[in-house]
DRENDO-1510 file (C-alpha; in Angstrom, 1 decimal, always signed):
<recs>
REC; n; res; u; v; w
REC; 1; MET; +17.0; +12.9; +8.5 .
REC; 2; THR; +13.5; +11.7; +7.6 .
REC; 3; SER; +15.5; +10.3; +4.4 .
REC; 4; TRP; +18.2; +8.7; +6.8 .
REC; 5; ARG; +15.7; +7.2; +8.9 .
REC; 6; LEU; +13.7; +5.6; +5.9 .
REC; 7; SER; +17.1; +4.0; +4.7 .
REC; 8; PRO; +18.9; +0.8; +5.3 .
REC; 9; GLN; +21.7; +3.5; +6.3 .
REC; 10; GLY; +19.8; +4.7; +8.9 .
REC; 11; ASP; +16.4; +3.2; +11.0 .
REC; 12; ASP; +15.7; +0.7; +7.4 .
REC; 13; ILE; +11.9; +2.3; +8.8 .
REC; 14; GLN; +10.7; +2.2; +5.3 .
REC; 15; ALA; +11.7; -1.8; +4.9 .
REC; 16; LYS; +10.1; -2.5; +8.1 .
REC; 17; VAL; +6.8; -0.6; +7.7 .
REC; 18; HIS; +7.0; -2.7; +4.2 .
REC; 19; GLN; +7.4; -6.1; +6.6 .
REC; 20; GLN; +4.0; -5.2; +8.9 .
REC; 21; ILE; +2.5; -5.4; +5.1 .
REC; 22; VAL; +4.0; -8.6; +4.1 .
REC; 23; GLU; +3.4; -10.4; +7.1 .
REC; 24; ARG; -0.6; -9.2; +7.3 .
REC; 25; VAL; -1.2; -10.3; +4.2 .
REC; 26; GLY; +0.6; -14.0; +3.7 .
REC; 27; ASP; +0.8; -16.4; +1.3 .
REC; 28; GLY; -1.9; -15.7; -1.8 .
REC; 29; GLU; -2.0; -16.7; -5.3 .
REC; 30; ASN; -2.4; -13.1; -6.9 .
REC; 31; TYR; -1.1; -10.1; -5.5 .
REC; 32; LEU; -1.8; -6.2; -6.4 .
REC; 33; ASP; +0.7; -3.1; -5.0 .
REC; 34; ILE; -1.6; +0.1; -5.5 .
REC; 35; GLY; +1.1; +2.9; -5.7 .
REC; 36; CYS; +4.1; +0.8; -6.2 .
REC; 37; GLY; +6.4; +3.5; -7.0 .
REC; 38; SER; +10.2; +1.8; -7.4 .
REC; 39; GLY; +8.6; -1.7; -6.8 .
REC; 40; GLU; +10.4; -2.5; -3.2 .
REC; 41; LEU; +7.2; -3.5; -1.4 .
REC; 42; LEU; +6.2; -5.9; -4.0 .
REC; 43; ILE; +9.7; -7.3; -4.9 .
REC; 44; LYS; +10.1; -7.8; -0.8 .
REC; 45; LEU; +6.1; -10.1; -1.4 .
REC; 46; ALA; +7.6; -11.5; -4.3 .
REC; 47; LYS; +11.0; -12.9; -2.8 .
REC; 48; THR; +8.7; -14.2; +0.4 .
REC; 49; TRP; +5.2; -15.6; -1.1 .
REC; 50; PRO; +4.7; -18.1; -4.3 .
REC; 51; GLY; +2.1; -16.1; -6.9 .
REC; 52; LYS; +1.9; -13.6; -9.1 .
REC; 53; PHE; +2.4; -10.0; -8.5 .
REC; 54; ILE; +1.1; -6.8; -10.2 .
REC; 55; GLY; +2.7; -3.2; -9.5 .
REC; 56; LEU; +0.3; -0.1; -10.3 .
REC; 57; ASP; +1.5; +3.4; -10.0 .
REC; 58; TYR; +0.9; +6.6; -12.1 .
REC; 59; TRP; +4.7; +7.3; -12.0 .
REC; 60; PRO; +4.4; +11.2; -12.5 .
REC; 61; GLY; +7.0; +13.0; -14.5 .
REC; 62; GLU; +8.6; +14.3; -11.5 .
REC; 63; TRP; +9.4; +10.8; -9.9 .
REC; 64; GLY; +12.1; +10.2; -12.1 .
REC; 65; GLN; +14.2; +7.7; -9.6 .
REC; 66; PHE; +10.3; +6.4; -8.9 .
REC; 67; ALA; +10.0; +5.7; -12.8 .
REC; 68; ARG; +8.4; +2.3; -14.5 .
REC; 69; VAL; +11.6; +1.3; -15.9 .
REC; 70; GLN; +13.2; +1.7; -12.8 .
REC; 71; ALA; +10.9; -0.4; -10.6 .
REC; 72; GLU; +11.2; -3.2; -13.5 .
REC; 73; ARG; +15.4; -2.7; -13.8 .
REC; 74; ASN; +14.8; -3.1; -9.5 .
REC; 75; ALA; +12.7; -6.4; -10.1 .
REC; 76; ARG; +15.3; -8.0; -13.2 .
REC; 77; LEU; +18.3; -6.9; -10.2 .
REC; 78; GLU; +16.2; -9.1; -7.2 .
REC; 79; HIS; +15.6; -11.6; -9.4 .
REC; 80; VAL; +11.6; -11.8; -9.4 .
REC; 81; PRO; +10.5; -12.1; -13.3 .
REC; 82; GLN; +6.6; -13.1; -11.6 .
REC; 83; ILE; +6.3; -9.2; -11.3 .
REC; 84; ALA; +4.5; -7.0; -14.0 .
REC; 85; PHE; +4.3; -3.3; -13.5 .
REC; 86; VAL; +1.1; -1.3; -15.1 .
REC; 87; HIS; +0.6; +2.7; -15.3 .
REC; 88; GLY; -3.2; +3.4; -14.1 .
REC; 89; SER; -4.9; +5.7; -11.8 .
REC; 90; VAL; -5.7; +4.3; -8.4 .
REC; 91; SER; -8.8; +6.2; -7.9 .
REC; 92; ARG; -9.7; +4.0; -11.2 .
REC; 93; LEU; -8.6; +1.0; -11.4 .
REC; 94; PRO; -8.1; -1.1; -14.9 .
REC; 95; PHE; -8.9; -4.6; -13.4 .
REC; 96; SER; -11.9; -6.5; -12.5 .
REC; 97; ASN; -14.0; -6.8; -9.4 .
REC; 98; GLY; -12.3; -9.2; -7.2 .
REC; 99; GLU; -9.5; -9.9; -9.4 .
REC; 100; PHE; -6.8; -10.2; -6.8 .
REC; 101; ASP; -6.4; -12.3; -3.7 .
REC; 102; ARG; -3.9; -10.4; -2.0 .
REC; 103; VAL; -3.9; -6.3; -2.1 .
REC; 104; VAL; -1.6; -4.0; -0.5 .
REC; 105; SER; -0.9; -0.4; -0.2 .
REC; 106; CYS; +1.6; +1.5; +1.2 .
REC; 107; LEU; +1.6; +5.7; +1.5 .
REC; 108; THR; -0.3; +6.4; -1.2 .
REC; 109; PHE; -3.8; +6.5; -1.2 .
REC; 110; HIS; -3.3; +10.5; +0.2 .
REC; 111; GLU; -1.1; +10.9; -2.9 .
REC; 112; VAL; -4.0; +10.8; -5.2 .
REC; 113; LYS; -5.0; +14.0; -6.9 .
REC; 114; ASP; -7.3; +13.0; -9.6 .
REC; 115; ALA; -10.1; +12.3; -6.6 .
REC; 116; ASP; -11.3; +15.2; -4.2 .
REC; 117; ASN; -12.5; +12.5; -1.7 .
REC; 118; LYS; -9.4; +10.1; -1.1 .
REC; 119; ASN; -11.5; +7.5; +0.5 .
REC; 120; VAL; -12.7; +6.9; -3.0 .
REC; 121; SER; -9.6; +4.9; -4.3 .
REC; 122; ILE; -9.6; +3.2; -0.7 .
REC; 123; ALA; -13.1; +1.4; -1.6 .
REC; 124; GLU; -11.9; +0.8; -5.5 .
REC; 125; ALA; -9.3; -1.1; -4.1 .
REC; 126; ILE; -11.3; -3.1; -1.9 .
REC; 127; ARG; -13.2; -3.8; -5.1 .
REC; 128; VAL; -10.9; -5.8; -6.6 .
REC; 129; VAL; -10.1; -7.8; -3.8 .
REC; 130; ALA; -11.4; -11.1; -4.1 .
REC; 131; ASP; -14.0; -12.8; -1.6 .
REC; 132; GLY; -12.2; -14.3; +1.0 .
REC; 133; GLY; -8.8; -12.1; -0.2 .
REC; 134; ARG; -7.0; -10.5; +1.8 .
REC; 135; PHE; -5.8; -6.9; +2.1 .
REC; 136; ALA; -3.3; -4.5; +4.1 .
REC; 137; PHE; -2.5; -0.5; +3.7 .
REC; 138; VAL; -0.6; +1.9; +5.8 .
REC; 139; ASP; -1.6; +5.1; +4.9 .
REC; 140; LEU; -2.0; +8.9; +7.3 .
REC; 141; PHE; -5.6; +7.9; +8.3 .
REC; 142; ASP; -5.4; +9.8; +11.1 .
REC; 143; ASP; -4.9; +13.3; +9.6 .
REC; 144; THR; -8.4; +14.8; +9.7 .
REC; 145; LYS; -7.2; +17.1; +6.6 .
REC; 146; ILE; -6.9; +14.2; +4.8 .
REC; 147; TYR; -9.5; +11.8; +5.5 .
REC; 148; GLY; -12.1; +13.6; +7.7 .
REC; 149; SER; -11.4; +10.8; +10.2 .
REC; 150; ARG; -10.6; +7.5; +10.9 .
REC; 151; GLU; -14.3; +6.3; +11.1 .
REC; 152; CYS; -15.0; +7.7; +7.6 .
REC; 153; VAL; -11.7; +5.4; +6.3 .
REC; 154; LEU; -13.0; +2.4; +8.0 .
REC; 155; ALA; -16.4; +3.4; +6.6 .
REC; 156; ALA; -15.5; +3.5; +3.1 .
REC; 157; ILE; -13.7; +0.0; +3.5 .
REC; 158; ARG; -16.9; -1.5; +5.0 .
REC; 159; ASP; -19.4; +0.0; +2.7 .
REC; 160; ALA; -17.1; -1.6; -0.3 .
REC; 161; GLY; -17.4; -4.7; +1.2 .
REC; 162; GLY; -14.4; -5.0; +3.3 .
REC; 163; ARG; -14.0; -6.9; +7.3 .
REC; 164; ILE; -11.4; -4.9; +9.6 .
REC; 165; GLU; -9.5; -6.8; +11.4 .
REC; 166; GLU; -6.9; -4.6; +12.3 .
REC; 167; GLN; -6.5; -1.2; +12.9 .
REC; 168; THR; -3.3; +0.2; +14.4 .
REC; 169; VAL; -1.1; +3.1; +15.1 .
REC; 170; LEU; +2.4; +2.8; +12.9 .
REC; 171; SER; +3.8; +3.8; +16.0 .
REC; 172; ALA; +2.5; +1.2; +18.0 .
REC; 173; ALA; +4.1; -1.2; +16.0 .
REC; 174; LEU; +7.0; +0.2; +15.1 .
REC; 175; PRO; +9.5; +2.6; +17.3 .
REC; 176; LEU; +9.1; +5.9; +15.6 .
REC; 177; ARG; +12.5; +8.6; +16.4 .
REC; 178; TRP; +12.6; +11.9; +15.6 .
REC; 179; PRO; +11.4; +13.6; +12.7 .
REC; 180; MET; +9.3; +10.2; +11.7 .
REC; 181; ASN; +6.8; +10.7; +15.0 .
REC; 182; THR; +6.2; +14.2; +13.7 .
REC; 183; PRO; +2.5; +15.3; +12.0 .
REC; 184; LYS; +4.7; +16.0; +8.4 .
REC; 185; VAL; +6.2; +12.5; +8.5 .
REC; 186; LEU; +4.4; +9.3; +9.7 .
REC; 187; ARG; +2.4; +10.5; +13.2 .
REC; 188; TYR; -0.9; +10.1; +11.5 .
REC; 189; ALA; +0.3; +6.5; +9.7 .
REC; 190; VAL; -2.0; +3.9; +10.6 .
REC; 191; ILE; -2.3; +0.0; +9.4 .
REC; 192; ILE; -5.5; -1.4; +8.4 .
REC; 193; SER; -5.6; -4.7; +7.5 .
REC; 194; GLY; -8.5; -7.4; +6.9 .
REC; 195; THR; -10.2; -9.9; +4.4 .
REC; 196; LYS; -13.1; -9.0; +1.8 .
REC; 197; ARG; -16.7; -10.3; +2.9 .
REC; 198; ALA; -18.3; -12.7; +0.5 .
REC; 199; SER; -20.8; -10.9; -1.8 .
</recs>
């Protein structure tokens, strides 16, 4: 049922969540999607805004359908050649400070396996946002077993130089029908967006 609700055949929740992110970061010059998977969010960004686009993922071996080859194929099929995909860890992004003026991530930070403190990856994401650039993240930020508290997440963002403009529980932005509104799916999901303060 969860897969069906996420899919276009069901409630198309995945596309709707992606649209929330696209609208919040807006028009930029270069975009980074952290944890891009099969490239769907990045492709939506590239079809909405002009610019250059990079998707980063670790693509574990068990994620066969979400492998880099599939992401590259999806970009070709959608006619968005301005996308590049790179392999890397969210906790140690292979990019310079302030390299991107738009940084997004959708349900990735809680999946990071090489950092016990998930907030390390969130701070790393803010590090690569340019001064004045925008970010928009969706994750299970209200799950205290993962993050301690939402305030811990917000503090990590602020300490890394982020200025938080919005923190919205996902269910307040989108109707989530069972089982999407349960703790094992998206009950704890929160949209956090904002800008990077000037150094």
